[in-house]
VOTI-947837 format. One line per field, with one value per residue (C-alpha): residue number from 1; x, y, z; residue in one letter. Coordinates in pm, whole numbers, plus 32768, in hexadecimal, padded with zeros to 4 digits. Layout:
<sites>
num: c(NUM; ...) .
x: c(X; ...) .
y: c(Y; ...) .
z: c(Z; ...) .
residu: c(a; ...) .
</sites>
This chain:
<sites>
num: c(1; 2; 3; 4; 5; 6; 7; 8; 9; 10; 11; 12; 13; 14; 15; 16; 17; 18; 19; 20; 21; 22; 23; 24; 25; 26; 27; 28; 29; 30; 31; 32; 33; 34; 35; 36; 37; 38; 39; 40; 41; 42; 43; 44; 45; 46; 47; 48; 49; 50; 51; 52; 53; 54; 55; 56; 57; 58; 59; 60; 61; 62; 63; 64; 65; 66; 67; 68; 69; 70; 71; 72; 73; 74; 75; 76; 77; 78; 79; 80; 81; 82; 83; 84; 85; 86; 87; 88; 89; 90; 91; 92; 93; 94; 95; 96; 97; 98; 99; 100; 101; 102; 103; 104; 105; 106; 107; 108; 109; 110; 111; 112; 113; 114; 115; 116; 117; 118; 119; 120; 121; 122; 123; 124; 125; 126; 127; 128; 129; 130; 131; 132; 133; 134; 135; 136; 137; 138; 139; 140; 141; 142; 143; 144; 145; 146; 147; 148; 149; 150; 151; 152; 153; 154; 155; 156; 157; 158; 159; 160; 161; 162; 163; 164; 165; 166; 167; 168; 169; 170; 171; 172; 173; 174; 175; 176; 177; 178; 179; 180; 181; 182; 183; 184; 185; 186; 187; 188; 189; 190; 191; 192; 193; 194; 195; 196; 197; 198; 199; 200; 201; 202; 203; 204; 205; 206; 207; 208; 209; 210; 211; 212; 213; 214; 215; 216; 217; 218; 219; 220; 221; 222; 223; 224; 225; 226; 227; 228; 229; 230; 231; 232; 233; 234; 235; 236; 237; 238; 239; 240; 241; 242; 243; 244; 245; 246; 247; 248; 249; 250; 251; 252; 253; 254; 255; 256; 257; 258; 259; 260; 261; 262; 263; 264; 265; 266; 267; 268; 269; 270; 271; 272; 273; 274; 275; 276; 277; 278; 279; 280; 281; 282; 283; 284; 285; 286; 287; 288; 289; 290; 291; 292; 293; 294; 295; 296; 297; 298; 299; 300; 301; 302; 303; 304; 305; 306; 307; 308; 309; 310; 311; 312; 313; 314; 315; 316; 317; 318; 319; 320; 321; 322; 323; 324; 325; 326; 327; 328; 329; 330; 331; 332; 333; 334; 335; 336; 337; 338; 339; 340; 341; 342; 343; 344; 345; 346; 347; 348; 349; 350; 351; 352; 353; 354; 355; 356; 357; 358; 359; 360; 361; 362; 363; 364; 365; 366; 367; 368; 369; 370; 371; 372; 373; 374; 375; 376; 377; 378; 379; 380; 381; 382; 383; 384; 385; 386; 387; 388; 389; 390; 391; 392; 393; 394; 395; 396; 397; 398; 399; 400; 401; 402; 403; 404; 405; 406; 407; 408; 409) .
x: c(EDD1; EF18; EEEA; F05F; F021; EF99; F0FC; F16E; F0E6; F0D9; EF74; EF9D; EFED; EECD; EDD9; EE3D; EE06; ECB3; EC3C; ECA0; EC2B; EAEA; E9FF; EAD5; EAE3; E969; E930; EA12; E96E; E80F; E88A; E91C; E7E4; E70A; E7D9; E76E; E626; E4F4; E4C0; E3DF; E513; E5A0; E44D; E44C; E59E; E55E; E3EC; E390; E3EC; E43F; E534; E5DD; E5F1; E691; E7A2; E7E8; E7F9; E8EC; E9D3; E9C3; EA13; EB2A; EBCB; EBAD; EC5D; ED7B; ED8E; EDB4; EC4A; EC46; EB56; EA40; EA69; EA7F; E958; E87E; E8CF; E88E; E732; E6F5; E74E; E64E; E544; E584; E561; E411; E39E; E3E7; E4EC; E5FE; E75D; E7E0; E739; E7E5; E932; E8E9; E8CA; EA1F; EAB3; EA1A; EAA6; EC01; EBEF; EB76; EC91; ED9C; ED21; ED10; EE74; EEFB; EE54; EECB; F035; F034; EFCE; F0BE; F217; F2D8; F327; F2F8; F190; F139; F085; F18E; F175; F170; F048; EF8B; EFE0; EF5E; EE15; EDE5; EE2F; ED3F; EC2E; EC74; EC69; EB1C; EA9C; EB07; EA52; E915; E91F; E956; E831; E75B; E7A5; E779; E627; E5BF; E610; E53E; E41D; E43E; E440; E316; E24F; E2AC; E22F; E0ED; E0A7; E0F3; E000; DEF3; DF1F; DF05; DDC9; DD31; DD80; DCED; DBB7; DB31; DAFF; DA25; D8AC; D83F; D820; D894; D9C9; DA1A; DA0D; DAEF; DBE6; DBE5; DC24; DD5C; DDCF; DDBB; DEB3; DF96; DF9C; DF9A; DFFD; DED4; DDAD; DC43; DAED; D9E8; D89D; D73F; D621; D4D4; D39E; D476; D52C; D6A0; D6FC; D85A; D893; DA02; DB10; DC88; DD2A; DC20; DC0A; DCAB; DBBF; DA87; D942; D8B4; D9D7; D9AD; D83F; D890; D992; D8AB; D78C; D877; D871; D7C8; D6B9; D7B7; D850; D9B1; DADC; DB33; DC67; DC7E; DDA6; DDE7; DD30; DBF5; DC22; DB80; DC20; DBA2; DC96; DD2A; DE55; DEE3; DEEF; E002; DF97; E010; DFEC; DE9B; DDF4; DCCC; DC60; DAFB; DAAB; D966; D959; D879; D7D0; D6C8; D600; D542; D588; D6D4; D6A5; D801; D931; DA99; DB33; DCAD; DD93; DECD; DE39; DE03; DF66; DFBF; E023; E0B8; DFE9; E0A3; E039; E091; DFCE; DE9F; DEA3; DEC0; DDAF; DCBA; DD04; DCC9; DB77; DB08; DB72; DAC2; D982; D984; D9B3; D89B; D7B7; D80D; D7C5; D672; D623; D68A; D5B7; D491; D4B6; D4C8; D395; D2D1; D33A; D2C2; D17A; D15A; D196; D092; CF9C; CFE1; CFAF; CE71; CDEB; CE39; CD87; CC57; CC50; CC76; CB64; CA82; CAC5; CA80; C93A; C8C6; C931; C880; C743; C745; C784; C687; C572; C578; C5E6; C4E4; C3D6; C42C; C43B; C2E0; C26C; C2F2; C233; C0FA; C125; C13A; BFFD; BF54; BFC2; BF27; BDE6; BDE4; BDF2; BCBF; BC04; BC7D; BB72; BBE6; BD51; BCF0; BC86; BDF1; BEB4; BFEA; C05B; C058; C181; C247; C327; C462; C3E1; C481; C5DA; C5C9; C560; C63C; C785; C7B3; C773; C87C; C96E; C92F; C958; CAA5; CB25; CAC6; CB46; CCB8; CD6E; CDC6; CC59; CC03; CD43; CD23; CBB2; CBE1; CAA6) .
y: c(9C71; 9BB0; 9A7B; 9A49; 9A9E; 993B; 98B1; 9997; 98CB; 9773; 96F3; 95DD; 96D2; 97B9; 9696; 9622; 9780; 97AA; 9657; 968A; 97F5; 97DD; 981D; 9935; 99E3; 99BF; 9A5A; 9B83; 9BAF; 9BC2; 9CB8; 9D9B; 9D85; 9DF2; 9F2F; 9FA1; A05E; 9F79; 9F87; 9E88; 9DC3; 9DB7; 9D45; 9C38; 9BB4; 9BC8; 9B7D; 9A7F; 9913; 995F; 9A68; 9976; 9873; 9976; 99BA; 9843; 981C; 9940; 98A7; 974E; 97D8; 98A7; 9769; 96C5; 97F1; 97C3; 9657; 96D0; 96C9; 9840; 9845; 97AF; 98D1; 99D7; 9954; 994C; 9AB8; 9B1A; 9A82; 9B22; 9C79; 9C45; 9BD7; 9CEE; 9DF2; 9D5C; 9D57; 9ECB; 9EBB; 9FBE; 9F69; A013; 9F07; 9DF4; 9E9E; 9EB7; 9D3E; 9D19; 9E14; 9D5C; 9C0F; 9CA7; 9D30; 9BE1; 9B2B; 9C1D; 9C0C; 9A91; 9A83; 9B52; 9A6B; 9936; 99AC; 9A04; 98A0; 97F9; 97B0; 9763; 9871; 9780; 9747; 98B5; 997A; 9A5D; 9B9B; 9ADF; 9A10; 9B46; 9BF2; 9AC6; 9AC5; 9C3B; 9C27; 9B03; 9BC4; 9CFC; 9C38; 9B9F; 9CF5; 9D85; 9C6F; 9C9D; 9E18; 9E06; 9D16; 9DEE; 9F32; 9E98; 9E03; 9F48; A008; 9F0F; 9F42; A0BC; A0B7; 9FCD; A0A3; A1DE; A13D; A0CC; A22F; A2B3; A1B9; A214; A385; A33B; A274; A390; A491; A3B6; A334; A480; A4F3; A3C6; A3E1; A294; A182; A05B; A11C; A169; 9FF8; 9F9F; A0AF; A036; 9ED2; 9F39; A001; 9ECD; 9E1D; 9F4F; 9FA4; 9E4E; 9D62; 9C83; 9BEC; 9C0B; 9C8D; 9D8B; 9CEC; 9D72; 9CD2; 9D0C; 9C6A; 9B66; 9B11; 9B50; 9BFA; 9C42; 9DB0; 9DA3; 9C94; 9CAC; 9B66; 9AA2; 9970; 9872; 98AB; 97CD; 988F; 97A4; 97F7; 996A; 995E; 988D; 998C; 9AB1; 9A1C; 99EB; 9B62; 9BAF; 9CB2; 9DC1; 9D8E; 9DED; 9D94; 9C26; 9B53; 99D9; 98EC; 979B; 96E5; 97B1; 9877; 99CE; 9B0C; 9C6E; 9D38; 9E57; 9F3C; 9EC0; 9D43; 9C3E; 9B56; 9BC4; 9A93; 9A4F; 9996; 9A7F; 9BD5; 9C52; 9DBF; 9E85; 9FB6; A0B7; A168; A228; A24C; A10C; 9F96; 9F27; 9E83; 9E8D; 9DBF; 9D99; 9C3C; 9C2B; 9AFB; 9A74; 9964; 9886; 98B0; 993F; 9AAD; 9B9E; 9CD0; 9DA4; 9ED2; 9FC7; 9EFB; 9EEA; A05E; A0A7; 9FA9; A055; A1A5; A10B; A07D; A1C9; A28A; A197; A19E; A319; A338; A23F; A2F7; A442; A3A8; A330; A489; A534; A43D; A470; A5E9; A5DB; A4FB; A5E1; A710; A663; A60C; A777; A7EA; A6F4; A76A; A8D4; A88D; A7CE; A8F0; A9E5; A902; A8E8; AA60; AAA1; A9A7; AA45; AB9F; AB26; AA86; ABC1; AC9F; ABB6; ABB5; AD30; AD47; AC3F; AC82; ADD5; AE98; ADF2; AE34; AFA5; AFBC; AF27; B023; B13A; B0C0; B09B; B200; B27C; B1BC; B25B; B3B0; B374; B300; B42A; B518; B473; B450; B55A; B513; B3AB; B41A; B4F4; B3C3; B339; B37F; B45D; B54D; B4FE; B429; B4A7; B3F5; B42C; B32F; B209; B29C; B330; B1EB; B0F5; B1B4; B153; AFE6; AFEB; B092; AF86; AE75; AF0C; AF1C; ADB0; AD25; ACFB; ADFD; ACE9; ACA4; AE0D; AE4B; AD17; ACCC; AB81; AB0C) .
z: c(EAA5; EAD2; EBAD; EBF6; ED66; ED90; ED92; EEAB; EFCF; F06B; F03E; F141; F255; F1F3; F1DD; F335; F3B8; F30D; F387; F4F1; F502; F433; F556; F5E1; F48F; F476; F5CE; F585; F42F; F4C5; F5CC; F4C0; F3E7; F50B; F52B; F3D0; F38F; F387; F210; F15E; F0F3; F256; F2D8; F1CD; F23D; F3B3; F3DB; F2CD; F299; F12C; F1A3; F295; F180; F09F; F1A3; F1BD; F042; F02A; F12F; F08D; EF32; EFCC; F058; EF03; EE68; EF60; EEF0; ED8B; ED14; ECEB; EBC4; EC9C; ED8E; EC7A; EBAF; ECE7; ED35; EBCB; EBE5; ED39; ECAF; EB9B; EC94; ED8E; EC7A; EC12; ED7B; ED96; EEAA; EEC8; EE57; EF92; F067; EFA1; EFD7; F14B; F15B; F0B6; F1AA; F2D1; F254; F232; F394; F41B; F366; F3E5; F54E; F542; F4B2; F5D4; F6CE; F614; F5FD; F76F; F7C3; F6CD; F76A; F62B; F52E; F40B; F46F; F488; F379; F2DF; F216; F0CB; F13E; F1A9; F062; EFA0; F061; F030; EEBB; EE99; EF4E; EE7E; ED3B; ED9D; EE01; ECB1; EBF6; ECC4; EC9B; EB25; EAFD; EBE1; EB27; E9CF; EA30; EAD8; E999; E8D4; E9C5; E9B3; E837; E82D; E91E; E864; E725; E7D2; E849; E6EE; E653; E751; E6FF; E58B; E5C8; E694; E586; E477; E527; E5A8; E441; E3E5; E40C; E37C; E482; E3AD; E340; E4AC; E50A; E3E4; E445; E5AE; E53A; E47F; E5AE; E690; E5AD; E58F; E702; E7AB; E691; E6E6; E62F; E691; E639; E698; E6F6; E72D; E7EF; E740; E7D3; E887; E744; E70F; E5CA; E549; E4F4; E48F; E491; E4BB; E443; E4FC; E41D; E504; E62A; E62C; E63B; E745; E829; E7F1; E855; E985; E9F5; E9B0; EA74; EB9B; EBD2; ED1D; ED53; EDA3; EC4B; ECB1; EBDA; EC10; EBC2; EB94; EBB3; EB12; EC2A; EBF1; ED32; ED2B; EDB5; EDCB; ECF8; EDBF; ED97; EEE2; EEDE; EEFD; EDE3; EC8D; EBAA; EB08; E9EA; E9AE; EA26; EA06; EA49; EA2F; E94D; E9F3; E8D2; E995; EAD6; EA94; EACA; EA38; E8E6; E84D; E8B0; E840; E847; E81A; E80A; E765; E688; E7B8; E840; E995; E981; EA7E; EAD6; EBD5; EC9E; EB89; EA89; EB6E; EBAF; EA3B; E9F2; EADE; EA3B; E8E5; E951; E9EA; E8B2; E7C7; E895; E8A1; E72A; E6E4; E7D8; E732; E5DC; E656; E6E1; E59B; E4D3; E5BC; E5AA; E42E; E423; E506; E43D; E302; E3B1; E41A; E2B5; E237; E33D; E2E4; E172; E1C4; E292; E17D; E085; E167; E19A; E028; DFD5; E0DA; E050; DEF0; DF64; E017; DEF4; DE00; DED1; DEDC; DD68; DD05; DE01; DEA8; DD76; DC99; DD9D; DDB1; DC37; DC24; DD25; DC49; DB1B; DBEB; DC63; DAFB; DAAE; DBD6; DB56; DA00; DAA4; DB87; DA5F; D9C8; DB13; DC03; DD01; DD23; DD4E; DE75; DF36; DF1F; E05C; E027; DF1E; DDA8; DD3A; DC17; DB1E; DBF4; DCF8; DC44; DC3D; DD99; DE44; DD86; DDB3; DF26; DECC; DDBF; DEAF; DFB6; DEB2; DE4A; DFB0; DFFB; DEB1; DE60; DD8C; DC9A; DC5A; DC0C; DB48; DA6D; DA82; DB40; DBF3) .
residu: c(m; d; l; c; f; i; k; k; s; d; p; r; k; l; l; a; f; l; t; s; r; k; d; r; i; g; d; i; l; l; k; r; l; k; e; f; p; a; t; p; y; m; k; f; l; l; e; t; s; d; g; q; d; r; i; s; i; y; f; s; n; f; k; n; a; v; k; g; q; i; h; t; f; i; n; d; l; r; e; i; g; y; i; r; a; i; q; g; h; q; l; e; d; v; w; r; y; t; l; a; f; k; q; a; f; s; e; a; v; l; e; y; n; a; e; t; p; h; e; k; g; k; i; n; i; e; d; v; s; f; i; h; e; l; i; d; y; g; n; y; t; l; s; f; s; f; i; r; r; r; d; e; i; i; n; r; r; r; n; q; i; h; q; l; n; n; y; a; i; q; v; v; s; i; f; e; e; k; s; i; w; d; c; a; g; s; a; v; l; d; i; f; g; l; s; g; s; f; r; e; i; r; k; n; e; i; q; v; i; s; k; i; l; d; g; s; l; p; e; e; r; i; e; k; i; l; y; k; m; d; q; k; r; d; a; m; a; f; d; t; d; g; n; q; y; q; l; r; t; e; m; e; k; e; s; f; t; y; i; l; a; p; i; h; t; g; p; f; p; v; k; h; f; l; l; i; h; d; q; g; r; i; f; k; f; d; k; f; d; r; n; l; f; f; q; f; c; i; l; t; g; s; v; i; y; n; c; k; m; v; s; e; l; s; r; r; q; e; d; l; h; k; l; s; r; s; l; m; t; v; q; e; n; e; r; k; k; i; a; g; d; i; h; d; t; l; t; q; t; l; t; a; m; g; y; k; a; l; l; c; q; e; l; a; e; k; n; i; e; r; m; k; t; v; k; g; s; p; i; k; g; r; v; k; k; k; n; t; s; p; c; k; k; l; s; f; l; l; g; s; k; l; r; h; q; h; g; v; v) .
</sites>
């Protein structure tokens, strides 16, 4: 933007006006701001000491711009636009402040001119035009910085969501626990751009499951942080002074050194944790990051739990198959034993009985009187075959087909 408008006014007259009417401009400005909707940005300006300081800084830099130090004013607004975009304020609220300042300036000029007897001392149209152009130029710089930073934030968040979706698609198809932890480790770096590690507590000992660029963090410090987790085992955040905060979606603090979150992998005591950091440096973790982080932890825990259930189901199915095969083996062995006993004992006994019957028949023919004393009718040669056939049939039914087909005993 062309800055030639700076030469259109008398800075001494404007400085005299701004100095004498500073409090009046401030009163009118606050009155105008209170007429706007009570948005978070308006509450910040009106109800906090930081907001009041910000109004004072703006007015001081504005006076310096009138003196000719315009770049101080412009650079400050460029930085403020960047900050307001990060804080999540609406650009409309920033514009409302500019509008309120213009209105306060114009009203104060009317009062000042009414009280000034000499025309040379009054604020003329060129002075007002200069002030308005200066305000507009500052507003343009702030808006451009705000929009550019907002676009960067939108693109970053879009990429984070895309990376989380990719991770979800990839991890749900993995059924090996170690591979899941490795995949999750890569996702932490892709989604949040941070380092860290997954840890597991086994019998009061901390074991590393997967690392993400974790080399610069001392193990003693990691264990100290992990053991600071309270019995509730909620996600915790730590700052450079070692202060501990419960990590929540809604919280004012956004700058941390370490974050430690539990990974709930089942309806049993929490054993897995995710520790993230930026190689010992302070990193910003805003509301969007925290919300995405909680979703990531829930997804990872659910996938690990599902993997455990699939592994347990597979193990139990294998145990069931082993048991079934064992039962079949026991049954087959029992059948073989019974069939063998029938074949080796009962059949032989009945065969012997048949031969004894034939012997009795021969004796009876030689000594008929003695045969008459034997109870029952005379036994003929067909006794052997008649009495052993049911035994063979029973042996066949109890034995396996393979045994009878191939002669396996």
